[in-house]
Each structure stands twice: as C-alpha cells, then as structure tokens.
C-alpha positions, 0 to 999 in steps of 0.5 A: 404729254411727251410721256403719253406719246412715247408710251403710245409709240413704244406700245405700237412697237411691241405689237408689231411682232405679235404674230411671230412664232418660234419654230419652223413653218411646217405644213399642216399635215406634218405638225405632229411629226418631230422625228424621222428615220431614214433607212437605206435608199433603194435604186432603180438604176445600176450605179456603184454605191448610189444607194449609200450616196443618196441616203447620206445626202438625205441625212445631211439635208435633214440634219442641216435643215434642223426642222426634224430630228434624225432618230432610229426607226423604233423611236421615230414618228415617221420613216422617210423612204427614198428611191433613186428613180433615174440618172439621165445625161443630156448634152450641154455643149459639143465639140466645135469639130464634131457635134456628136462628141460631147464636151459638157454634160448635164446630169439629172437625178430623179428621186422619189420619196414617201414619208410614212407614219410609224404610229399608223402603219401603212399611212403615207403622210407625204409623197413626191418626186424631186430632181437635181441637176449638175454639170460635168465636163467630159474628159479622158475618164468619163466614169470618174467625171460622172461619179464626181458630179453625182453627189452634187445632183443628189444633194440638190434633189434631197435638199428640195425634198427636205424643203418641201417637208419642212416648209411646204415649198 
C-alpha cells in the first residue's frame, strides 16, 4: 500500500513541470527569427558620436539577452534599424538661491526601432519607440556631465527594445 502511495505521489511530481518549454518566450510574430543584424544607428539630433553609442548599446543589450544571435547582415533573418529621435533635458532640482539655475537634470533619450525581415524585403516585423532616462548633476563642465549620462540613458532605452522583441513586454 505504501508503494502505491509513493508511486502515485512521485508521478504527480513529474507532471507538475509538463508544460515547461526550453528557450525564450518570443512573441508569436517573431518565432521564425533566430538572428539579427544591427547596422549603424541613425540620429535626428546633433550630438558627438551618438550614432556609435546607440549602436553599441543595442548590440550589448542584444548579446546580453541571448534570445537572438547577432550576425552580419547577409546571414541574418532580420535587420534591426534604430534611430535616435530626441535627447531632452528637464530640470529636476534647482539652486536654493536661483530657481533658474539647475543643480540636477534628467536626460531622456527617445529611440525608435524597426525590425525588417531579410527574407521578405520591405516587410516590417515589428516597430516601436522606447525611452531611457538618466540623471546628471550640473557642474562646471556641463558638456562632460551630459556625455557621461548619455550611455546610461541609451542603455535603458535599448534594453527596453530588446525586452519587447525577446519577451513581448
């Protein structure tokens, strides 16, 4: 009798993970996409080296996620085109003496993306727009402070794009 109870109990434990599948939970419209190429980003803003920063940030997010392989454009299933739409600054904290003098700023980048199918030219698989924020303190060299905050904001935006492509979030 004890053997039957233990056998039934062990069988019930085996069926508890019957619905598990290995691999990611890609959105349904991206099931056939395994590899992605990322050309140099485009920019609608004037900021030094921002195209390279956006591209590197997107590559880092894609590689660290691991859902898709990064390949050259000729061997990829899809191409991810990214455009830096805007870089905006908003005052978070001002000086106690002068409210027009900023002490802390919020940097917000807006990045649009378009995932195109390489097997069917002209077909857009997915598209959208994401934002990334970062904060910076205003010091004597504002340009350096802005340049140091930009990669963090780009990283947040590109991670959101890859999360949307990998998990449908």
